[in-house]
N, C-alpha and C positions, 0 to 999 in steps of 0.2 A: 501225565494223565490227568485229562480233565474233561466234564462232562458239563454239558449245559439242560437246564432243563427249561421249555417254555409251555411254560402254562394255558390252559384255555378255558379259565375259567372255574373249572367246578369245584365245590370244595372238596375237602380235607385230601389235600394230596398227603403224600408221604413222604416226599421231599423236600417242603419248604424247609421243616426244622431240621433237619438231618444234614447239618454240614454245608446245607448251597447257601449262598448269597445272593441278593434278589441285585439286578445290574437297573439301575436309573430312580432309585427309586421306592415309593411310592404314588401310584398318580389315581390311587380309587377305581380306575378301567379295569375289568377284567380280562387277565392276560396278561401275564410279564412273563422274565426274563433272569433265571437265575444260575448261576452256573457253582461247580465244585471243583478246584484244583486240587483232588486228591493227595499231589506231589509235585515235584519240579519238572516236572517232563511234561512239552507238551501244551503249556499253558497260552491261552490267546493274548494277543492284544487286541483290548477293547476298546473301540472309542465309539464317545458318544452323534454320529451326525446328525444333523438337520432334522433329517425323515428315519433313522435308523440308527440301530444298532447293531457295529457290523464288529465281529468277532473272525480275530484273522489268527489262523494256525497256521503255522509255520514262514515260509521266508517272502512271499511275490515282490518280485522286484519289476518295476517303469523304467524303462531308461538305465537301466544298469544300475540304479539305486535301490536297494531294498526298503519298503514302506515301512516310515516307522515313528508317525505323529499323523495327525487329523487331518490337516491336509493334503497330506500323500495318499492319505486312506478315500479321500474324497475321490482328486485325481486316478486311482485304480478301480471303485469302482465306476468313472466315465469310459476308463480303459476298457474295462472288460465287457459296458454296452457295445463299447463300439467297434472297438481297435482288442480282441480280448489274444489275438497272436503275435500282441506286445507286451503280454506280458508273460514273466519267468519267471523259472525257481518253482518251486515244489511247496504249496500250500492248498487250502481248504479253505475259506472263505462261508460266514454264514452271514445275512443282511437280517435281520432280525425287523421288519416295519413298523412301528410304534405306531402308523394309522390303522392301520389293515391287518395286523397283528399277523403278520403272513409271514414264513421265512424263505430263503432263496440261498442253495447250497454251489458254490460255484469251486470249482475246484481245478486244478494246471492240466494242461493237457492232456497229459500223462499218468493222471490220476493215481499218482503214485502216495499220495500224505492219506493211510488211510482211516473213512471216520465211519459207527457205526449209528447206526437211530433204530429205535422204536416209537411209533403210536403207541396209545394206553388211549385209558378214562380219562388220563388228568392234563393232557398235553403228548408235547414229543420232547425224546430223550435223545441227546444227541452222548460221543465218545469216540474215546481216542483211542478206549480200554474197551473190549470186546467184551472180555470176560467182569470189569465193573456194570458193564451194563444191564447182561445178561442176572448178574446176582441183583441188582435195582431191581428191576421185573420182579423178579422171583416174589420181592419182599413182597410185592402188593395181592400177590396172586401166582394164580396157573399159566403159566407159559403155554402158548399154543405154536407149533409151525405152522407158514401160508406153507406149504410144499411145492405147491406150481409156482412162489417168487423162490424158494430157495432152488428149486432147476432152472430156473431164468436164468438166476446170479450162476449157477456151476456151467451152465451151457453159452454164456458168454465168455 
């Protein structure tokens, strides 16, 4: 289980000190990325690329080789943008832009690897565990269900 928190810079986030470690150090800008790897299951590989941080859950493969270093991670991003059909295996990738403070989520073509997310007033939480995600959300206040989004999820 791993949980990723992308801060939007709002002060008072309850997760900064609750087992989450900041990725990339403190550069003084609002909006940081934090990770909590509660167990040894589904721990992402983390790559600090030139313009973004890349968190890889699973085992994406390019040309039959699993991505396992920053050089291959850069190639993976390029292939996902130009020829996504050439990337195989089961994975979810979070690409966090350092300059834009935005996140892209890329999954394998079958959507096999499950990741859950929630937007809060403090930022966005991603987790491989639905239970962990709901516990974190409940810790900061009431949880409200967006019924139209739930219906859309169940419809497809």
